[in-house]
Backbone as JSON, one array per atom type, in Angstrom:
{
  "sequence": "XXXXXXXXXXXXXXXXXXXXXXXXXXXXXXXXXXXXXXXXXXXXXXXXXXXXXXXXXXXXXXXXXXXXXXXXXXXXXXXXXXXXXXXXXXXXXXXXXXXXXXXXXXXXXXXXXXXXXXXXXXXXXXXXXXXXXXXXXXXXXXXXXXXXXXXXXXXXXXXXXXXXXXXXXXXXXXXXXXXXXXXXXXXXXXXXXXXXXXXXXXXXXXXXXX",
  "N": [[95.04, 95.18, 89.54], [98.34, 96.01, 88.72], [101.09, 93.97, 87.28], [103.79, 92.88, 88.22], [107.46, 93.53, 87.05], [108.69, 90.63, 86.52], [106.65, 89.11, 86.52], [105.15, 89.77, 83.98], [107.34, 89.28, 82.38], [107.66, 86.44, 82.63], [104.85, 85.68, 82.03], [104.91, 86.63, 78.73], [107.02, 85.27, 78.37], [105.96, 82.59, 78.41], [103.47, 82.85, 77.03], [103.65, 84.03, 74.74], [102.3, 86.56, 74.42], [101.65, 89.67, 73.02], [100.72, 92.06, 74.29], [101.88, 91.88, 76.95], [104.48, 92.4, 76.56], [104.33, 94.83, 75.45], [103.29, 96.19, 77.67], [105.7, 96.28, 79.48], [107.34, 97.93, 77.51], [105.69, 100.36, 77.65], [105.98, 101.01, 80.29], [108.77, 101.53, 80.54], [109.39, 103.07, 78.51], [109.39, 105.92, 78.61], [111.07, 106.87, 80.81], [113.61, 105.77, 79.84], [113.93, 107.03, 77.2], [114.05, 109.74, 78.68], [116.5, 109.48, 80.07], [118.33, 109.07, 78.31], [118.23, 111.39, 76.61], [119.34, 113.37, 78.37], [121.96, 112.23, 78.91], [122.63, 112.31, 75.92], [121.83, 114.76, 74.79], [120.29, 114.95, 72.68], [117.34, 114.79, 70.99], [116.44, 113.39, 69.0], [118.43, 111.25, 68.79], [118.11, 110.02, 71.18], [115.45, 108.95, 71.07], [115.98, 107.22, 68.89], [117.72, 105.39, 70.6], [115.61, 104.71, 72.4], [113.99, 102.97, 70.89], [116.14, 101.21, 69.77], [116.68, 100.09, 71.75], [114.19, 98.6, 72.84], [113.94, 96.82, 70.91], [116.14, 95.01, 70.97], [115.7, 94.28, 73.73], [113.42, 92.62, 73.2], [114.31, 90.8, 71.39], [115.81, 89.31, 73.14], [114.87, 88.53, 75.04], [114.4, 85.7, 75.94], [116.65, 84.86, 77.05], [116.92, 86.33, 79.39], [117.89, 86.93, 82.44], [117.34, 86.35, 85.92], [119.16, 87.17, 87.9], [119.76, 89.75, 87.77], [117.85, 92.9, 88.26], [114.94, 93.59, 86.07], [114.6, 96.36, 85.3], [117.57, 97.06, 85.64], [118.87, 95.68, 83.54], [117.39, 96.77, 81.08], [118.09, 99.41, 81.22], [120.91, 99.17, 81.02], [121.2, 97.98, 78.59], [120.22, 100.34, 77.11], [121.96, 102.07, 77.85], [124.66, 101.26, 77.02], [123.78, 101.69, 74.19], [123.88, 104.46, 73.92], [126.7, 104.98, 74.61], [127.66, 103.83, 72.34], [126.62, 105.63, 70.64], [127.62, 108.14, 71.47], [130.46, 107.45, 71.06], [130.51, 107.56, 68.21], [129.86, 109.95, 67.48], [132.75, 110.8, 68.27], [134.29, 109.57, 66.59], [133.49, 110.51, 64.52], [133.99, 113.55, 64.75], [136.63, 113.62, 64.86], [138.47, 113.2, 66.82], [139.08, 112.24, 70.43], [137.5, 112.57, 73.63], [138.64, 113.49, 76.39], [138.44, 112.61, 79.8], [138.18, 113.44, 83.06], [138.72, 110.66, 85.44], [138.84, 109.46, 88.4], [139.51, 107.08, 90.3], [138.84, 106.26, 92.94], [136.75, 106.56, 95.35], [135.4, 109.69, 97.04], [135.94, 110.47, 100.47], [133.6, 111.17, 102.19], [130.93, 110.62, 101.44], [128.57, 111.01, 101.91], [128.28, 113.61, 102.35], [128.14, 114.48, 99.69], [125.99, 113.86, 98.57], [123.8, 115.28, 99.58], [124.66, 117.33, 98.1], [124.11, 118.81, 95.98], [121.05, 118.95, 95.45], [119.65, 120.24, 93.55], [119.62, 118.73, 91.17], [117.68, 117.14, 90.94], [115.76, 118.76, 90.61], [114.53, 118.52, 88.09], [112.4, 117.07, 87.61], [110.46, 118.33, 88.82], [107.34, 120.17, 89.03], [105.93, 123.32, 88.86], [103.85, 125.01, 91.47], [102.82, 127.09, 90.73], [101.89, 129.42, 87.57], [103.99, 131.21, 87.69], [105.85, 130.21, 89.05], [106.37, 127.96, 87.63], [107.27, 128.84, 85.5], [109.81, 129.65, 86.11], [110.97, 127.23, 86.93], [110.99, 126.12, 84.38], [112.85, 127.51, 83.31], [115.28, 127.3, 85.18], [115.27, 124.52, 84.34], [116.4, 124.26, 81.69], [118.89, 125.75, 82.1], [120.09, 123.52, 83.6], [119.96, 121.39, 82.1], [121.62, 121.97, 80.19], [124.0, 122.5, 81.29], [124.55, 120.02, 82.26], [125.29, 118.71, 80.02], [128.02, 119.65, 79.76], [129.38, 117.98, 81.26], [132.09, 115.32, 81.51], [131.35, 112.4, 79.68], [131.15, 109.98, 81.1], [130.77, 110.99, 83.59], [128.47, 112.27, 83.2], [126.46, 110.18, 82.54], [126.46, 108.73, 85.0], [125.39, 110.72, 87.07], [123.06, 111.34, 86.02], [121.61, 108.77, 86.07], [121.38, 108.35, 88.61], [120.68, 110.86, 90.26], [118.66, 111.83, 88.84], [116.98, 109.55, 87.86], [117.17, 107.79, 89.92], [118.11, 105.51, 90.54], [119.86, 102.71, 92.51], [123.26, 102.4, 93.65], [124.44, 100.16, 93.09], [122.74, 98.99, 91.02], [123.38, 101.15, 88.98], [126.03, 100.22, 88.74], [126.08, 97.68, 87.8], [124.58, 98.63, 85.08], [126.47, 100.49, 83.78], [129.23, 98.97, 83.79], [131.04, 99.2, 85.98], [132.96, 99.26, 88.93], [131.45, 99.62, 92.25], [132.98, 101.93, 93.66], [134.04, 103.16, 91.53], [131.8, 104.14, 90.57], [130.76, 105.74, 92.51], [132.69, 107.72, 92.78], [132.46, 108.85, 90.16], [130.1, 109.92, 90.33], [130.36, 111.98, 92.38], [132.38, 113.58, 91.18], [131.32, 114.11, 89.25], [128.94, 115.64, 90.24], [130.48, 118.06, 91.73], [131.3, 119.17, 89.5], [129.13, 119.89, 88.37], [127.94, 121.34, 90.08], [129.64, 123.65, 90.13], [129.32, 124.84, 87.69], [126.67, 125.25, 87.84], [126.44, 127.33, 89.91], [126.95, 130.11, 89.25], [124.69, 130.81, 87.95], [122.68, 130.45, 89.81], [123.44, 132.02, 92.1], [123.31, 134.65, 90.89], [120.59, 134.66, 90.0], [119.62, 134.65, 92.59], [118.0, 132.46, 94.13], [117.33, 129.21, 95.05], [116.98, 125.6, 94.81], [113.7, 124.25, 94.56], [112.33, 122.3, 97.29], [111.79, 118.88, 96.95]],
  "CA": [[96.48, 95.6, 90.04], [99.34, 95.98, 87.75], [101.62, 93.04, 87.06], [105.22, 93.02, 88.47], [108.08, 93.15, 85.61], [108.8, 89.39, 86.41], [105.34, 88.47, 86.08], [105.06, 89.95, 82.73], [108.3, 88.87, 81.44], [107.32, 85.1, 82.58], [104.01, 85.55, 80.99], [105.35, 86.96, 77.77], [107.63, 84.1, 77.59], [105.03, 81.38, 78.01], [102.13, 82.88, 76.17], [104.19, 85.19, 73.7], [101.25, 87.82, 74.31], [102.25, 90.96, 72.82], [100.46, 92.92, 75.29], [102.5, 91.97, 77.79], [105.58, 93.23, 76.06], [103.88, 96.17, 75.18], [103.22, 96.7, 78.91], [106.89, 96.58, 79.67], [107.68, 99.04, 76.99], [105.08, 101.4, 78.38], [106.17, 101.21, 81.53], [109.88, 102.13, 80.8], [110.23, 104.02, 77.34], [109.78, 107.14, 79.18], [112.12, 106.82, 81.48], [114.7, 105.52, 78.9], [114.01, 108.35, 76.61], [114.68, 110.72, 79.32], [117.87, 109.12, 80.5], [119.12, 109.14, 76.83], [118.17, 112.49, 76.15], [120.12, 113.87, 79.18], [123.01, 111.66, 78.57], [122.95, 112.53, 74.73], [121.73, 116.15, 74.55], [119.84, 115.05, 71.33], [116.24, 114.2, 70.95], [116.31, 112.18, 67.66], [119.11, 109.84, 69.02], [117.14, 109.63, 72.11], [114.38, 108.38, 70.35], [116.68, 105.94, 68.18], [117.98, 104.89, 71.89], [114.38, 103.96, 72.95], [113.41, 101.91, 69.83], [116.77, 100.05, 69.46], [116.67, 99.19, 73.32], [113.17, 97.67, 72.95], [114.04, 96.08, 69.96], [117.03, 94.22, 71.51], [114.94, 93.56, 74.8], [112.34, 91.62, 72.49], [115.04, 89.77, 70.85], [116.8, 89.09, 73.84], [114.03, 88.31, 76.25], [114.56, 84.45, 76.24], [118.05, 84.89, 77.56], [117.15, 87.41, 80.34], [118.41, 85.95, 83.72], [116.79, 87.13, 87.0], [120.04, 87.57, 88.69], [119.58, 91.33, 88.09], [116.42, 93.18, 87.67], [114.8, 93.87, 84.52], [115.08, 97.7, 85.22], [118.94, 97.4, 85.58], [119.01, 94.92, 82.5], [117.28, 97.48, 80.33], [118.98, 100.67, 81.59], [121.96, 98.78, 80.75], [121.12, 97.86, 76.95], [120.29, 101.68, 76.5], [123.38, 102.87, 78.16], [125.36, 100.84, 76.02], [123.39, 102.29, 72.84], [124.44, 105.7, 74.25], [127.83, 105.03, 74.61], [127.88, 103.52, 70.91], [126.26, 106.89, 69.81], [128.9, 108.77, 71.7], [131.87, 107.04, 70.44], [130.52, 107.48, 66.86], [129.88, 111.55, 67.5], [133.96, 111.25, 68.56], [135.0, 109.27, 65.48], [133.07, 111.83, 63.18], [134.56, 114.83, 65.13], [138.13, 113.25, 64.49], [139.36, 113.15, 67.94], [138.59, 111.42, 71.43], [137.33, 113.49, 74.22], [139.47, 113.05, 77.52], [137.59, 113.12, 80.65], [138.95, 113.21, 84.52], [137.83, 109.62, 85.92], [139.61, 109.16, 89.16], [139.1, 105.56, 90.37], [138.87, 106.35, 94.45], [135.96, 107.48, 95.97], [135.87, 110.27, 98.14], [135.71, 109.8, 101.81], [132.72, 111.7, 102.63], [130.04, 110.49, 100.25], [126.94, 111.64, 102.3], [127.99, 115.3, 102.13], [128.21, 114.77, 98.33], [124.64, 113.28, 98.51], [123.08, 116.32, 99.52], [125.17, 118.73, 97.91], [123.27, 118.89, 94.41], [119.6, 118.22, 95.22], [119.22, 120.81, 92.38], [119.57, 118.07, 89.67], [116.28, 116.34, 90.97], [114.4, 119.58, 90.17], [114.21, 118.35, 86.58], [111.42, 116.2, 87.41], [109.59, 118.92, 89.52], [106.46, 121.34, 88.3], [105.76, 124.41, 89.94], [102.43, 125.07, 91.96], [102.18, 128.34, 90.04], [102.43, 129.7, 86.5], [105.07, 132.19, 87.72], [107.15, 129.2, 89.47], [106.63, 127.04, 86.63], [108.38, 129.34, 84.29], [111.38, 129.93, 86.81], [111.63, 125.94, 87.14], [111.25, 125.7, 83.06], [114.42, 128.14, 83.29], [116.42, 126.28, 86.03], [115.63, 123.01, 83.89], [117.24, 124.7, 80.57], [120.07, 125.74, 82.52], [120.61, 122.38, 84.22], [120.22, 120.51, 80.78], [123.02, 122.74, 79.32], [125.09, 122.22, 82.23], [125.0, 118.52, 82.15], [126.4, 118.6, 78.59], [129.56, 120.03, 80.14], [130.3, 117.08, 82.37], [132.55, 114.11, 80.97], [130.29, 111.51, 79.4], [131.19, 108.76, 82.04], [130.15, 111.24, 84.87], [127.01, 112.59, 83.14], [125.39, 109.12, 82.78], [125.96, 108.25, 86.6], [124.5, 111.64, 87.58], [121.59, 111.23, 85.39], [120.8, 107.3, 86.63], [121.46, 108.31, 90.06], [120.28, 111.87, 90.67], [117.14, 111.93, 88.14], [116.3, 108.14, 87.61], [116.96, 107.43, 91.35], [118.71, 103.96, 90.59], [121.13, 102.56, 93.01], [124.84, 102.47, 93.23], [124.51, 98.56, 92.83], [122.11, 99.16, 89.8], [124.26, 101.64, 88.24], [127.38, 99.62, 88.55], [125.62, 96.89, 86.51], [124.32, 99.26, 84.03], [127.5, 100.89, 83.16], [129.88, 98.07, 83.98], [132.06, 99.62, 86.38], [132.74, 98.99, 90.11], [130.91, 100.47, 93.17], [133.82, 102.68, 93.68], [134.44, 103.97, 90.24], [130.29, 104.79, 90.42], [130.59, 106.88, 93.44], [133.81, 108.73, 92.29], [131.92, 109.68, 88.73], [129.03, 110.94, 90.8], [130.93, 112.9, 93.19], [133.1, 114.66, 90.67], [130.35, 114.89, 88.3], [128.22, 116.69, 91.05], [131.25, 118.75, 92.2], [131.41, 119.82, 88.35], [127.73, 120.5, 87.79], [127.43, 122.31, 91.06], [130.47, 124.68, 89.91], [128.51, 125.37, 86.31], [125.33, 126.05, 88.2], [126.41, 128.12, 91.07], [127.09, 131.59, 88.7], [123.49, 130.98, 87.56], [121.78, 130.67, 90.93], [123.92, 133.11, 92.67], [122.68, 135.8, 90.04], [119.18, 134.73, 90.23], [119.27, 134.66, 94.14], [117.24, 131.71, 94.08], [117.59, 127.87, 95.43], [115.87, 124.87, 93.97], [112.71, 123.92, 95.65], [112.5, 120.72, 97.67], [110.83, 117.59, 96.24]],
  "C": [[97.58, 95.29, 88.77], [100.31, 95.02, 88.05], [103.09, 93.6, 87.37], [106.09, 92.63, 86.94], [108.23, 91.81, 85.6], [107.69, 88.66, 86.12], [104.87, 88.7, 84.84], [106.1, 89.58, 81.81], [108.05, 87.2, 81.48], [106.2, 84.89, 81.69], [104.07, 85.85, 79.44], [106.08, 85.82, 77.35], [106.9, 82.96, 77.41], [103.94, 81.69, 76.98], [102.49, 83.79, 74.64], [102.81, 86.21, 73.22], [101.73, 88.77, 74.37], [102.0, 92.11, 73.91], [101.13, 93.16, 76.5], [103.68, 92.75, 77.8], [105.52, 94.43, 76.13], [103.66, 96.88, 76.69], [104.55, 97.07, 79.68], [107.52, 97.71, 79.04], [107.12, 100.54, 77.49], [105.5, 101.78, 79.66], [107.89, 101.84, 81.83], [110.47, 102.79, 79.99], [110.41, 105.34, 77.73], [110.99, 107.57, 79.96], [113.8, 106.59, 80.79], [114.95, 106.66, 78.07], [114.69, 109.6, 77.65], [116.2, 110.78, 79.9], [118.78, 109.56, 79.47], [119.06, 110.48, 76.52], [119.29, 113.41, 77.07], [121.57, 113.48, 78.81], [123.53, 112.47, 76.97], [122.86, 114.09, 74.4], [120.82, 116.06, 73.21], [118.43, 114.06, 71.37], [115.97, 112.73, 69.94], [117.09, 110.93, 67.97], [118.76, 109.38, 70.28], [116.36, 108.61, 71.97], [114.92, 107.11, 69.8], [117.2, 105.09, 69.5], [116.83, 103.87, 72.33], [114.17, 102.63, 72.04], [114.63, 100.91, 69.65], [116.91, 99.27, 70.77], [115.72, 98.23, 73.11], [113.29, 96.4, 72.01], [115.08, 95.03, 70.39], [116.54, 93.38, 72.97], [114.23, 92.48, 74.01], [113.52, 90.58, 71.91], [115.89, 89.0, 71.89], [115.96, 88.32, 75.28], [114.05, 86.82, 76.92], [115.56, 84.28, 77.06], [118.2, 85.88, 78.98], [116.9, 86.69, 81.68], [117.72, 86.68, 85.02], [117.47, 87.49, 88.11], [119.85, 88.98, 89.05], [118.17, 91.68, 87.65], [116.2, 93.68, 86.54], [114.99, 95.46, 84.1], [116.7, 97.8, 84.93], [118.98, 96.87, 84.09], [118.52, 95.98, 81.33], [117.61, 98.93, 80.44], [120.24, 100.31, 80.77], [122.24, 98.52, 79.21], [121.12, 99.53, 76.57], [121.46, 102.49, 76.93], [124.18, 102.54, 77.14], [125.0, 101.56, 74.38], [124.17, 103.79, 73.09], [125.88, 105.95, 74.2], [128.55, 104.75, 73.24], [128.04, 105.1, 70.53], [127.27, 107.9, 70.07], [129.96, 108.75, 71.18], [131.75, 107.38, 68.83], [130.75, 108.82, 66.61], [131.63, 111.6, 67.28], [134.8, 110.88, 67.2], [134.96, 110.06, 64.18], [133.93, 113.16, 63.33], [136.29, 114.53, 64.77], [138.96, 113.21, 65.84], [138.34, 112.67, 69.27], [138.57, 112.58, 72.55], [137.93, 112.9, 75.62], [138.45, 113.41, 78.82], [138.46, 112.52, 82.2], [138.02, 112.15, 85.38], [138.52, 108.91, 87.38], [138.85, 107.63, 89.88], [138.39, 105.42, 91.94], [137.77, 107.18, 94.76], [136.11, 108.31, 96.83], [135.17, 109.7, 99.43], [134.41, 110.09, 102.23], [131.63, 111.99, 101.66], [128.64, 110.98, 100.61], [127.34, 113.0, 102.17], [127.91, 115.5, 100.58], [126.67, 114.43, 97.76], [123.64, 114.62, 98.41], [123.68, 117.83, 98.98], [124.53, 119.2, 96.35], [121.85, 118.55, 94.44], [119.01, 119.19, 94.09], [118.81, 119.69, 91.03], [118.04, 117.42, 89.63], [115.11, 117.5, 90.54], [114.12, 119.44, 88.76], [112.98, 117.97, 86.62], [110.29, 117.17, 88.21], [108.67, 119.74, 88.87], [106.06, 122.15, 89.46], [104.14, 124.47, 90.24], [101.68, 126.11, 91.41], [102.27, 128.66, 88.63], [104.08, 130.57, 86.73], [106.53, 131.28, 88.14], [107.69, 128.51, 88.54], [107.43, 127.66, 85.46], [109.74, 129.31, 85.08], [111.6, 128.25, 86.72], [111.83, 125.6, 85.7], [112.69, 126.32, 82.77], [115.56, 127.51, 83.59], [116.35, 124.96, 85.01], [116.62, 123.04, 82.97], [118.54, 124.86, 81.03], [120.8, 124.61, 83.2], [121.03, 121.17, 82.82], [121.38, 120.69, 80.21], [124.25, 122.48, 80.2], [125.68, 120.59, 82.38], [125.36, 118.06, 81.02], [127.38, 118.82, 78.56], [130.16, 119.19, 80.73], [130.79, 116.15, 81.14], [131.19, 113.1, 80.74], [129.96, 110.46, 80.67], [130.17, 109.56, 83.22], [128.65, 111.57, 84.74], [126.03, 111.43, 83.18], [125.04, 108.89, 84.35], [125.04, 109.44, 87.31], [123.07, 111.49, 87.13], [120.85, 109.81, 85.9], [120.77, 107.44, 88.11], [120.52, 109.29, 90.69], [118.79, 112.35, 89.92], [116.36, 110.8, 88.26], [116.34, 107.65, 88.96], [117.12, 105.95, 91.21], [119.66, 104.12, 91.33], [122.42, 102.59, 92.79], [124.74, 101.04, 92.6], [123.99, 98.4, 91.21], [122.99, 99.68, 88.6], [125.68, 100.95, 87.82], [127.14, 98.51, 87.61], [125.42, 97.56, 85.3], [125.76, 99.72, 83.26], [128.7, 99.95, 83.27], [131.05, 98.62, 84.48], [131.85, 99.37, 88.16], [131.99, 100.01, 90.99], [131.71, 101.66, 93.31], [133.87, 103.53, 92.9], [132.72, 104.68, 90.15], [130.27, 106.0, 91.11], [131.62, 108.18, 93.23], [133.33, 109.7, 91.07], [130.95, 110.48, 89.64], [129.36, 111.81, 91.53], [131.55, 113.83, 92.52], [132.15, 115.19, 89.76], [129.45, 116.0, 89.07], [129.19, 118.03, 91.4], [131.3, 119.96, 90.64], [130.08, 120.66, 88.14], [127.39, 121.71, 89.14], [128.41, 123.9, 90.78], [129.81, 125.52, 88.58], [127.37, 126.0, 86.86], [125.35, 127.15, 88.99], [126.55, 129.83, 90.2], [125.1, 131.74, 88.48], [122.74, 131.19, 88.89], [122.26, 131.57, 92.02], [123.37, 134.56, 92.15], [121.16, 136.05, 90.23], [118.67, 134.8, 91.69], [118.12, 133.52, 94.39], [118.13, 130.31, 94.49], [116.53, 127.09, 95.07], [114.76, 124.69, 94.99], [112.7, 122.6, 95.79], [111.42, 119.91, 97.05], [109.83, 117.3, 97.29]]
}
C-alpha cells in the first residue's frame, strides 16, 4: 500500500532515504507541471517551476509544519514561482498588467459552481477517436481562453476547477482570504464562459460530463 504524504515526509526526515522523497516528487510533479503550464502558458517555464519547486521542497523539508497539508505547501511554493515568472515577464515588457479583482464574493456562489463545467473537460479523454479529436480541439480552445484571464483569476480557476483543490487550500496557496478566492473564481469563470461561448455556440456542442 502506498504511504501517505505524511508518512513519506516523516520517513525521509528520519532516514534521509532518497526513495521517499522521490516518491513525493513522482506523486506531485505531474500536477505541478499541469497547473504551472496552464497558469504560465509556457512549457519551458512550467518545467522550470517543477524543478525549482522540488529543489525548494527538499531544502525546506525539515521546516515543513503539519498545520497545512503537504499538497497545499508544495502548490504554494509552485504558485509563488509562477508569480515571480509572471512579474519578470511584466518587467521585461515594460508595463504592468491590470486586473479586475473585486474583494467581495458573489452571493450566489453555487450557481457559479455549475456554470463552467467545461473547464474540467481538460482532464477528460474521449471514448472514440472522433470524440477524442473533438476533445483535443476543445482543450486547445480552453487553453487559449485561460491565457486571456487576469493572472490572479487564472491561477484560482486552474487550482479549483482543474486541480480540484478546496477554497481553503487555495487560500493558503495564493495568500488570499476565502472571500477573495471565491471572488476571483467567480469572475474568472464568467470571463472564461464569455470567451468560450462563441466557440461552443458555433460548434453546437456541450462539454461531456465527467
